[in-house]
C-alpha positions as CSV (number, residue, x, y, z in Angstrom):
1,M,6.5,6.2,23.1
2,S,6.8,5.5,19.3
3,Y,9.5,3.1,18.3
4,I,10.6,4.6,14.9
5,Q,10.5,8.3,14.7
6,L,11.2,10.6,11.7
7,N,11.3,14.2,12.8
8,N,11.1,17.0,10.1
9,V,13.1,14.9,7.6
10,M,14.0,16.5,4.3
11,K,15.7,15.0,1.3
12,Q,16.9,16.8,-1.8
13,F,18.4,15.6,-5.1
14,G,20.0,18.5,-6.9
15,D,17.3,21.1,-7.4
16,V,14.5,18.6,-6.7
17,I,13.1,18.3,-3.2
18,A,11.9,14.7,-2.9
19,I,10.8,14.9,0.7
20,P,10.0,18.4,1.9
21,D,9.3,18.0,5.6
22,L,8.3,14.5,6.8
23,S,7.4,13.6,10.4
24,L,6.3,10.1,11.2
25,A,5.9,7.7,14.1
26,I,5.8,3.9,13.8
27,E,5.0,1.6,16.7
28,K,7.1,-1.4,17.7
29,G,5.8,-4.7,16.3
30,E,3.5,-3.2,13.7
31,C,3.4,-3.6,9.9
32,F,3.5,-0.1,8.5
33,S,3.1,0.3,4.8
34,M,4.1,3.2,2.7
35,L,1.8,3.4,-0.3
36,G,1.7,5.8,-3.2
37,P,2.3,6.2,-7.0
38,S,5.8,6.0,-8.5
39,G,7.9,9.0,-7.5
40,C,5.9,9.9,-4.4
41,G,8.9,9.5,-2.1
42,K,8.2,6.2,-0.4
43,T,11.4,4.4,-1.4
44,T,13.5,7.5,-0.7
45,T,12.0,7.5,2.8
46,L,12.7,3.8,3.3
47,R,16.3,4.3,2.1
48,M,16.8,7.1,4.6
49,I,15.6,4.8,7.4
50,A,17.9,2.0,6.2
51,G,20.8,4.4,6.0
52,F,21.4,4.1,2.2
53,E,20.6,7.8,1.9
54,D,21.6,10.5,4.4
55,L,19.3,13.3,5.4
56,D,19.4,16.9,4.3
57,A,17.5,18.0,7.4
58,G,15.8,16.4,10.4
59,E,16.4,13.3,12.5
60,I,15.6,9.6,12.5
61,K,15.5,7.5,15.7
62,V,14.7,3.9,16.6
63,G,13.8,3.7,20.3
64,D,16.5,5.7,22.1
65,R,19.0,5.3,19.3
66,V,19.7,8.1,16.9
67,L,20.3,6.8,13.4
68,S,20.7,10.0,11.5
69,C,20.7,13.7,12.7
70,K,21.6,16.5,10.3
71,S,22.0,19.1,13.0
72,T,24.8,17.2,14.6
73,N,26.0,15.6,11.4
74,Y,25.6,12.1,12.9
75,Y,25.1,9.2,10.6
76,L,25.0,5.5,11.6
77,P,26.1,3.2,8.7
78,P,23.5,0.7,7.4
79,E,25.4,-2.3,8.7
80,K,25.2,-1.0,12.2
81,R,21.5,-0.4,12.3
82,N,20.5,-4.1,12.7
83,F,17.8,-3.9,10.0
84,G,16.8,-6.7,7.7
85,M,16.3,-5.6,4.1
86,V,14.4,-7.4,1.2
87,F,14.4,-5.8,-2.2
88,Q,12.3,-6.0,-5.3
89,A,15.2,-7.8,-7.0
90,F,15.8,-11.0,-5.2
91,A,19.6,-10.2,-4.8
92,V,20.6,-13.8,-4.3
93,W,23.9,-15.1,-5.5
94,P,23.7,-18.0,-8.0
95,H,27.2,-19.2,-7.3
96,M,26.3,-19.9,-3.7
97,T,24.0,-22.5,-2.3
98,V,20.8,-21.4,-0.6
99,Y,22.4,-22.1,2.8
100,D,25.5,-20.0,1.9
101,N,23.3,-17.1,0.7
102,V,21.5,-17.1,4.0
103,A,24.7,-17.5,6.1
104,F,26.7,-14.9,4.2
105,P,25.8,-11.7,6.1
106,L,26.4,-13.5,9.3
107,T,29.9,-14.4,8.3
108,L,30.6,-10.6,7.8
109,K,29.7,-10.1,11.4
110,N,32.4,-12.5,12.6
111,L,30.0,-14.6,14.6
112,S,31.1,-18.0,15.8
113,K,30.6,-21.0,13.5
114,Q,28.0,-22.5,15.9
115,E,26.0,-19.2,16.0
116,I,26.1,-18.9,12.2
117,E,24.9,-22.5,11.8
118,K,22.1,-22.0,14.4
119,R,20.8,-18.8,12.9
120,T,21.0,-20.0,9.3
121,N,19.2,-23.3,10.1
122,D,16.5,-21.5,12.1
123,A,15.9,-19.0,9.2
124,L,15.8,-21.9,6.6
125,K,13.3,-23.8,8.8
126,H,11.0,-20.8,9.3
127,T,10.9,-20.1,5.5
128,N,10.5,-23.8,4.5
129,L,13.9,-23.9,2.7
130,V,15.6,-26.8,4.7
131,K,15.1,-29.3,1.9
132,V,16.7,-27.1,-0.7
133,A,19.5,-25.7,1.4
134,Q,22.2,-27.2,-0.7
135,K,20.7,-26.2,-4.1
136,S,21.5,-23.2,-6.1
137,P,18.9,-20.4,-6.0
138,D,18.7,-20.7,-9.8
139,D,17.0,-24.0,-9.2
140,L,14.1,-22.4,-7.3
141,S,11.0,-20.5,-8.5
142,G,10.6,-16.8,-8.0
143,G,8.8,-17.5,-4.8
144,G,11.6,-19.7,-3.6
145,K,14.2,-17.0,-4.4
146,Q,12.2,-14.5,-2.4
147,R,12.1,-16.9,0.5
148,V,15.9,-17.0,0.4
149,A,16.0,-13.2,0.6
150,L,13.5,-13.3,3.5
151,A,15.6,-16.0,5.3
152,R,18.8,-14.0,4.9
153,A,17.1,-11.0,6.5
154,L,15.6,-13.1,9.3
155,A,19.0,-14.7,10.1
156,L,20.2,-11.3,11.3
157,N,17.6,-11.2,14.1
158,P,16.7,-7.7,12.9
159,D,15.0,-5.1,15.0
160,V,13.2,-3.9,11.9
161,M,12.4,-5.5,8.6
162,L,12.5,-3.2,5.6
163,L,10.7,-4.5,2.5
164,D,10.9,-2.5,-0.8
165,E,8.4,-3.8,-3.4
166,P,9.4,-7.4,-2.5
167,L,6.6,-9.2,-4.3
168,S,6.2,-7.1,-7.5
169,S,8.2,-9.5,-9.7
170,L,6.1,-12.5,-8.7
171,D,3.0,-13.8,-10.5
172,P,-0.3,-13.1,-8.8
173,H,-0.7,-16.5,-7.1
174,L,2.8,-16.5,-5.6
175,R,2.3,-12.8,-4.6
176,E,-0.8,-13.7,-2.6
177,E,0.9,-16.7,-1.0
178,M,4.0,-14.7,0.0
179,R,1.8,-12.0,1.6
180,F,0.5,-14.6,4.1
181,E,4.0,-15.9,4.7
182,I,5.4,-12.5,5.5
183,K,2.5,-11.7,7.9
184,A,2.9,-15.1,9.6
185,L,6.7,-14.5,10.1
186,Q,6.0,-11.0,11.6
187,R,3.5,-12.5,14.1
188,K,5.9,-15.3,15.0
189,F,9.0,-13.0,15.6
190,D,7.2,-9.8,16.5
191,F,9.5,-7.6,14.5
192,T,8.5,-4.2,13.0
193,I,7.9,-4.2,9.3
194,I,8.1,-1.1,7.1
195,Y,6.7,-2.1,3.7
196,V,7.0,-0.1,0.6
197,T,4.6,-0.8,-2.3
198,H,2.4,0.8,-5.0
199,D,0.1,-2.2,-4.8
200,Q,-2.9,-1.3,-2.7
201,S,-4.1,-4.9,-2.2
202,E,-0.7,-5.8,-0.7
203,A,-0.9,-2.9,1.7
204,M,-4.5,-3.6,2.7
205,A,-3.7,-7.3,3.3
206,L,-0.5,-6.9,5.3
207,S,-0.7,-3.6,7.2
208,D,-1.7,-2.6,10.6
209,R,-1.5,1.0,9.3
210,I,-1.0,2.5,5.9
211,M,0.6,5.8,5.0
212,V,-0.5,7.2,1.6
213,M,2.0,9.6,0.1
214,K,1.9,12.1,-2.8
215,K,5.0,14.1,-3.9
216,G,6.8,13.5,-0.6
217,V,3.8,14.6,1.5
218,I,1.7,12.4,3.8
219,E,-1.9,12.5,2.6
220,Q,-3.3,10.1,5.2
221,I,-2.1,7.6,7.9
222,D,-4.7,5.2,9.2
223,T,-5.8,1.5,9.4
224,P,-6.5,-0.1,6.0
225,L,-10.3,-0.1,6.8
226,N,-10.4,3.6,7.6
227,V,-8.2,4.6,4.7
228,Y,-10.7,2.7,2.4
229,N,-13.9,3.8,4.1
230,N,-13.0,7.3,5.2
231,P,-10.4,8.6,2.7
232,A,-8.9,12.0,3.8
233,N,-9.3,13.5,0.3
234,K,-10.0,12.8,-3.3
235,F,-6.4,11.7,-4.0
236,V,-6.6,9.0,-1.3
237,F,-10.1,7.9,-2.5
238,N,-8.9,7.5,-6.1
239,F,-5.7,5.7,-5.1
240,I,-7.2,3.1,-2.8
241,G,-9.7,0.7,-4.4
242,L,-11.9,1.1,-7.4
243,S,-13.5,4.5,-7.6
244,N,-16.3,6.3,-9.5
245,Q,-16.6,10.1,-9.9
246,L,-19.6,12.0,-11.2
247,N,-19.4,15.7,-12.0
248,A,-22.5,17.2,-10.4
249,N,-24.3,20.5,-10.4
250,L,-25.5,21.7,-7.0
251,S,-28.3,24.0,-6.0
252,S,-30.5,24.5,-3.0
253,N,-33.1,22.3,-4.8
254,G,-30.8,19.3,-5.1
255,V,-28.3,17.7,-7.4
256,S,-28.4,17.4,-11.2
257,F,-26.2,16.0,-13.9
258,E,-25.4,17.0,-17.5
259,Q,-27.7,15.3,-20.0
260,V,-29.9,13.8,-17.3
261,S,-33.5,15.1,-16.7
262,G,-34.4,15.9,-13.1
263,V,-33.1,17.2,-9.8
264,F,-32.3,14.6,-7.2
265,D,-32.2,14.5,-3.4
266,I,-29.0,12.6,-2.7
267,Q,-28.1,11.6,0.8
268,P,-25.9,12.7,2.5
269,T,-26.4,16.1,1.0
270,P,-23.3,18.1,-0.2
271,P,-21.6,20.4,2.3
272,N,-22.9,24.0,2.2
273,D,-19.6,25.4,0.9
274,L,-19.9,23.1,-2.1
275,I,-23.5,24.0,-2.7
276,Q,-22.4,27.7,-2.8
277,Q,-19.8,26.8,-5.4
278,G,-22.5,25.2,-7.5
279,K,-20.4,22.2,-8.6
280,A,-18.8,19.2,-7.0
281,I,-17.6,15.7,-7.6
282,L,-19.8,12.8,-6.3
283,A,-17.5,9.9,-5.5
284,S,-18.5,6.3,-4.7
285,R,-17.2,2.8,-4.9
286,P,-18.6,0.3,-7.4
287,S,-19.9,-1.8,-4.5
288,D,-21.7,1.1,-2.9
289,M,-24.3,1.5,-5.6
290,E,-27.6,-0.2,-6.1
291,F,-30.0,-0.8,-9.0
292,V,-33.5,0.4,-7.8
293,S,-36.9,0.2,-9.5
294,S,-37.8,3.9,-8.8
295,G,-36.6,7.1,-7.3
296,G,-33.0,6.7,-8.5
297,I,-30.8,8.4,-11.0
298,P,-31.6,7.4,-14.6
299,A,-28.8,5.4,-16.4
300,V,-28.2,3.0,-19.2
301,V,-26.2,-0.3,-19.1
302,K,-23.3,0.1,-21.5
303,R,-21.4,-3.2,-20.7
304,R,-21.7,-6.3,-18.5
305,S,-18.9,-8.6,-17.6
306,Y,-18.7,-11.7,-15.4
307,L,-15.8,-11.8,-12.9
308,G,-16.5,-15.0,-11.1
309,E,-18.7,-14.2,-8.1
310,V,-19.0,-10.6,-9.2
311,V,-20.8,-9.0,-12.2
312,D,-19.1,-5.8,-13.3
313,Y,-21.3,-3.3,-15.1
314,S,-20.4,-0.1,-16.9
315,V,-23.3,2.3,-16.9
316,L,-23.8,5.7,-18.4
317,V,-25.3,8.6,-16.4
318,G,-25.8,11.1,-19.2
319,N,-22.4,11.1,-20.9
320,Q,-20.5,10.0,-17.7
321,E,-19.5,6.4,-17.2
322,L,-19.6,4.5,-13.9
323,R,-18.7,1.0,-12.8
324,I,-21.0,-1.0,-10.6
325,Q,-20.3,-4.4,-9.1
326,K,-23.0,-6.8,-7.9
327,G,-23.1,-10.4,-6.8
328,R,-23.8,-12.9,-9.6
329,R,-27.0,-14.0,-7.8
330,D,-28.4,-10.5,-7.8
331,L,-30.8,-9.2,-10.5
332,L,-29.0,-9.3,-13.8
333,L,-29.3,-6.4,-16.3
334,N,-28.4,-6.6,-20.0
335,E,-26.4,-4.3,-22.1
336,G,-28.7,-1.5,-23.4
337,D,-31.2,-1.8,-20.5
338,S,-32.4,1.4,-18.8
339,C,-32.0,1.4,-15.0
340,Q,-32.0,3.7,-12.0
341,L,-29.1,4.1,-9.5
342,Q,-29.0,4.8,-5.8
343,F,-25.9,5.4,-3.7
344,T,-25.5,3.5,-0.4
345,K,-22.3,5.3,0.5
346,L,-20.7,8.4,-1.2
347,H,-18.2,11.2,-0.7
348,W,-18.4,14.8,-1.9
349,Y,-15.3,16.6,-3.1
350,P,-14.6,20.0,-4.7
351,E,-14.0,19.9,-8.5
352,I,-10.4,21.2,-8.1
């Protein structure tokens, strides 16, 4: 049985329906990411789970506990849900020490002094903050402040950890470091994480499963690898990873492109319904294309850039531009060189 369940949840703000009808199941102990562009409804969904927003329809449960149910007008306040919450803003208090920041929510629960000390010290230990426990958070780096926020959430011994864009204000190096720390904490304590982000690399690195949303609707839920390799539709393909799209003309003879001579046999062939329409979009990742000596699609190298281990090319197929990424030890082409392209993996989508 699924641990967290959202059943036909709806949320409306004035005349705007942010979440039209959302049903979702999250397993105990998994890291589940909600991914999508700004305004897609991921933070609203998280806030309904946390209890910061009530439902306009539907039900939310954790295990056998009902958290919110519109049909019975039941609503459990956030402080009684036993969730840890980490926000994009660090939300630490500069007039308190690191220790007091972590201990503060425990004091609101009227726990014994011994229990507060034990939980606070354990949380500081697991987030590597023991040595700075008596400092002000203002004396710490951005990563240190985010550790304080994590420690404060951990000290509650939460059933579920809710993280809303927690790393977006950190620099790239710290962001990568904190990803590993969050994942290590999850494995150690085996709590469930619901992670909201618009950063696909964060979602891919942390998640057991990813939900991609668009305008309050689920587009796909799957493992990071399957979302990347087998996107459910063109929106998911474009949102996850670098993507290329070529407008193609289709016929029973093969595939052709504007301002390119020839008709090409491209595998896998387009579905019959797209062939009947006569047009489609050929989509492929920059890493799923090869330069070949013959039998490929004619192109011209427009730009070449070195990105460490990868060489990033921009090539023109007729008047359409594609990106191709190859290893720095592969055959190098120069700007202006003619070349031929072959796809090692591709997807076909309708134009609209």
